[in-house]
C-alpha positions in Angstrom: 0.0 0.0 0.0 1.1 3.5 -0.6 1.9 5.9 2.2 -1.2 7.8 1.4 -3.4 4.8 2.2 -1.5 4.2 5.5 -1.2 7.7 6.9 -3.6 10.4 5.8 -2.4 13.8 6.9 -4.1 16.7 8.6 -3.6 18.8 5.5 -2.0 17.5 2.4 -2.2 20.6 0.3 -5.0 19.1 -1.9 -7.8 20.1 0.4 -7.9 16.6 1.9 -8.1 16.5 5.7 -8.3 13.4 8.0 -7.9 14.4 11.6 -9.4 13.4 15.0 -11.2 16.2 16.7 -12.2 14.5 20.0 -11.7 11.1 21.5 -14.1 10.0 24.2 -15.9 7.1 26.0 -19.5 7.0 24.9 -20.4 4.0 27.2 -18.7 1.5 29.4 -20.1 -1.4 31.5 -18.8 -4.2 33.6 -20.6 -7.1 35.2 -19.4 -10.0 37.3 -22.5 -12.1 37.8 -20.6 -15.0 39.3 -18.7 -13.1 42.0 -17.6 -13.7 44.6 -17.8 -17.5 44.0 -16.0 -17.1 40.6 -12.8 -16.1 42.5 -12.6 -19.5 44.2 -12.1 -21.3 40.8 -8.8 -21.8 39.0 -8.4 -19.0 36.5 -8.7 -20.9 33.2 -11.1 -18.6 31.3 -12.8 -19.2 28.0 -12.6 -15.7 26.5 -14.8 -14.3 23.7 -14.1 -10.8 22.3 -16.3 -9.0 19.7 -15.5 -5.8 18.0 -18.0 -3.7 16.1 -18.2 -0.2 14.8 -20.7 2.4 13.6 -20.3 5.8 11.9 -22.7 8.7 11.8 -22.3 12.0 10.0 -22.9 14.8 12.5 -22.0 17.8 10.3 -20.4 18.6 7.0 -17.2 16.5 6.8 -17.5 15.6 10.5 -18.2 12.0 11.6 -18.8 10.3 14.9 -17.2 6.9 14.8 -18.0 4.5 17.6 -16.0 1.3 18.2 -17.7 -1.2 20.5 -15.4 -3.8 22.2 -17.1 -6.6 24.2 -15.2 -9.2 26.3 -16.9 -12.1 28.0 -15.0 -14.6 30.1 -16.4 -17.9 31.4 -14.9 -20.3 33.9 -16.3 -23.8 34.3 -19.5 -22.7 32.6 -20.1 -19.7 34.8 -19.7 -16.1 33.5 -16.8 -14.5 35.2 -17.2 -11.1 33.7 -18.9 -9.3 30.8 -17.2 -6.0 30.0 -18.0 -3.5 27.2 -16.5 -0.2 26.1 -17.9 2.0 23.4 -14.9 4.2 22.5 -15.8 7.0 20.2 -14.2 9.8 18.2 -15.3 12.8 16.3 -13.3 13.0 13.0 -12.9 15.7 10.4 -12.7 13.8 7.1 -12.8 16.4 4.3 -12.2 16.2 0.5 -12.3 12.4 0.0 -14.4 10.5 -2.6 -17.0 8.1 -1.1 -14.9 4.9 -1.4 -11.9 6.5 0.3 -14.1 8.1 2.9 -15.5 4.7 3.8 -12.0 3.2 4.1 -10.9 6.1 6.3 -13.9 5.5 8.6 -13.3 1.8 8.8 -9.5 1.8 9.0 -7.9 5.1 9.9 -10.5 6.0 12.6 -10.7 2.5 14.1 -6.9 2.3 14.2 -6.9 5.5 16.3 -9.7 4.4 18.6 -8.5 0.8 19.2 -5.7 1.6 21.7 -8.1 3.8 23.8 -10.8 1.1 23.7 -8.5 -1.7 24.8 -6.9 0.3 27.6 -10.4 1.3 28.9 -11.5 -2.4 28.7 -8.4 -3.6 30.5 -8.9 -1.0 33.2 -12.5 -2.1 33.8 -11.5 -5.8 34.0 -8.6 -5.2 36.3 -10.8 -3.0 38.6 -13.3 -5.9 38.6 -10.6 -8.1 40.3 -9.6 -10.1 37.3 -6.2 -10.4 35.6 -5.5 -7.7 33.0 -6.7 -8.4 29.5 -4.2 -7.5 26.8 -5.7 -7.7 23.3 -3.5 -8.2 20.3 -3.1 -5.4 17.8 -5.6 -5.5 14.9 -4.9 -5.1 11.2 -7.9 -2.9 10.3 -6.7 -2.7 6.6 -6.9 -6.5 6.3 -10.3 -6.7 8.1 -11.7 -4.0 5.8 -10.4 -5.8 2.6 -11.9 -9.1 3.8 -15.3 -7.4 4.4 -15.2 -5.9 0.9 -14.4 -9.2 -0.6 -17.3 -10.9 1.3 -19.7 -8.2 0.1 -18.5 -8.6 -3.5 -18.9 -12.4 -3.3 -22.4 -12.0 -1.8 -23.3 -9.5 -4.6 -21.9 -11.9 -7.3 -23.9 -14.7 -5.8 -27.1 -12.7 -5.8 -26.5 -11.6 -9.4 -25.9 -15.2 -10.5 -29.1 -16.4 -8.9 -31.2 -13.6 -10.5 -29.9 -14.5 -14.1 
């Protein structure tokens, strides 16, 4: 990929701007329904992590991007914890064609939000009395490309059925 795809700049001289304006937590929750009994079990959790995102235009060239990260741990069939963080950011994305704008929202913005979301999630889990959760880095470029390919395959399949 070119450097342009990897690192959009605040002002590139061509009227294109990609810049975070505000990073904030929209919502956070933590539950430990099995406590205090869960702390008497050996800590061998079955961990499930889900990541989702939504984008909403809030003004001309300004978007609210929300990344939701949910972590659920079970031990011996009992829920140890359920933690969720909705990390959000307001981004100025100006001068980009629709395809590039969509990529920025799903790659550039999520790449910025992810470290904040994982830190907030780890903090909730640790404060809940559990070992810290360290999530691996994510390749949002690869995830976005995979989703595009899946959509294209679904579209091709739908077109083939209609013929």
